[in-house]
C-alpha positions, 0 to 999 in steps of 0.5 A: 883384638880378641880372638873370636870363635863364632858358630850357629847352633847347627855347628854344635853337635847334638845342640838346638837353639832352645838348649842354649841356657848359659846358666847351665855353664854356671851350674857346671863350673861356677868358678870358671863362669861366675857372672851371667848377664842375661836378656830374658826380655828380648828386644831392642834392649835385650840383644845379647846374653853374656857369660863371663869366663876365666876370672883373673885378679879382683879389686874389691872395696870392703869398707868406706875407709879403703875408698881412696885406695880402691879408686887409685888402683882402679884408675891405674888399671884403666890407664894401663890397660884400656886402649881407646884406639882399639876398634871393635869390628865384631859388633859384640858387646864384650871383647875382654875387660872387667866385670863391675859391681857397685852397691848402692852404698858405694854412693858414699865413695862418690859423695864423701859428705854422706854418712850411710849405714854400714853395709854387710857386703862389699861396696864394689868389685872389679874383676878382670875377665879375659873371656866370655860366651855370648849369644846374639838373640836376633841371629842365634849366633854363639860367639866364644871370645878370648883375649889373645893371651887366653886363646887356649881357653877357647877349646875348653869353653866350647867343650864346656858349652856342649857338656853343659847343654846336656845337663837337665834341671827341673823347674822346681818351687823354691822351698820357703820356711819363713817370710817377713815384710817390713812393717807397713807403719814404717813406710807410711810414716816415711812417706809423710816425713818426705812430704814434710821435707818437700814442703820445707823446700829440702827436696822435690822427690825422694825414692823410699824403699821397703825390705822383704826377707825370705828364709829358704829350706837348707836344700834351696840353692841360689841358681834355682832362685835365679831361674825362678826369678827370670821366669816370673819377672823376665827383664832385659838387664837380668843378672846372676852373680856369684861372689864365692869369697867376699873377703874380710866381710861375712866370714868369707862366705859366698853370696849371690846377686839375682837381678831382673832389672829393666833399667840401664844406668849408663852405656858408653859407646864412643862418642855417646854416653847415655842413660835410660831413666825409668820414672812412672809405673802402673801395674798390668791390667787383667785384660787387654782393655784394662791394660791399655787404659792403664797405659793411657792413664800412666802416660797422661797423668800430670804427676807422673809426667812432671816427676819424669821430666824432673828426673830427665833434667837431673840426668841431663845435669849429671851427663853435663858434667862429663859431656861436651858442651851442647851435646846433651840431648833427649833422643827418646822422650817418655815412651812406655815400656811394658813388662810382665807385671808393670808398665813404665815411662822411660826416656833416653838421655845422651851426650858426647863424652869429653876427652880424658875421662876413664870408665870410673869417671863416667860411672861416678858422674851417673851413680847412683841413678837419679830415678832411685834416689830422687832430686836433688841426689845428695839430700835425698840420699841423706833422707833415705838413710834416715828413714830406711835405717839400713844399708841397701846393699846391691839394691839400686846399685849397679853391675855390668861390664867395662871393655878394653876399648873403654866402652861399658854398659851397666844396669840399675839393680832394681827387681833384685835379690841377694842371697846369703847364709845366716846361721847356716840358713839360706836367706834371700832379701830384696827391696822395692820402693816408690818415688814420693812427691808432695801429693803422694798418698801413702797407702797408694805408694805402699801398694806401688812398692808391692806391685814392683815386688810382685815379680820377685814374690812370684818367684816363690809362688807365695803372692798371698802369703808375702803380701799379707804378712806385714810383720 
């Protein structure tokens, strides 16, 4: 079991609850603390913040032709290091294990029949992480966690926490030099093409997305972008990830993921595997009355309900491949969750895991999430590749953690940005999309993609500029 130091705020000299911002530790030492999972929108889904510490060896998948080697090495690590008899008595979500990232394009590893566009960045990353700093929002308790071989790290982690909280940063507007939104005609034409595929009987529904790109001033940094994003679009599965060496890809340049995701891909806590699909969206109203009316419209709309039920069936089928027969159930059906800019219809589907399956087996069964592909998955991904004509990279991929007892929790990377440099210029990219069905109206779906992108756009305080720039 891990060694855990637990203390509340008053036990940290000169510290109060409002000072605890784990992004400051990343600011202090990004190499020691490269990965942050943050529940900015707090509640039943947003219970903890987790800052991973002291990363060790990394297993990274650079290209499709290395997929089999990646899978074999990952399965070997899990077989050797995971102990399913371990009992987590701490009630903490992370007790040592791995940080895990899978790009959307990793889908070709799961389904080799696919021929997806070649991505610029790595397809997957598993980094062994033996320590973490965890905040529990309900109690205000801070816990420092370290595996026994890394217990000597605990004093340094506590010292770093006190030092980092003394750091100050200004909430500054991220400087932008140019913006670009993918052309409207491409998306509108894509919607009509999908409707033809549906009428031909190929698919029932396809999730089609669009690209936004923002060029930043050379002084802009990814940490400021993340802080602006979490303020403009708070979410329960937010994340800041710094990959400071992407291997053979991108000339060893650093690149980052900044996410404000509201959606879980998969959680496993023995014996239950669960997924929490989001399908059905309305923008927020201008006042309480219009907001309530939009919620009612959303939950009662026949198209939204039919689409949501279809995707629940898809998730039941995915879970059925790895769960005990007869154990798959929908334990939350079509509830409305409300976020800063949108309302969503959400359900929770779960089942009891079969014996003998690894964390990678669980992830492969659910990946990528059906809500961001459509139904049926493989044909939808083929159509998405044909119409979008570019890799999705992190967008609609997944990241999270895997524990040494085999438990895990990963999000779906929607409302997510990536940042990198191009010719010495900081670039931010993000995508947003909508589920297209036979009676979808292309202009409406274009508008929905903008509603979903609004929280990301607002991070740059450029709503009018970006929403009107269709070049």
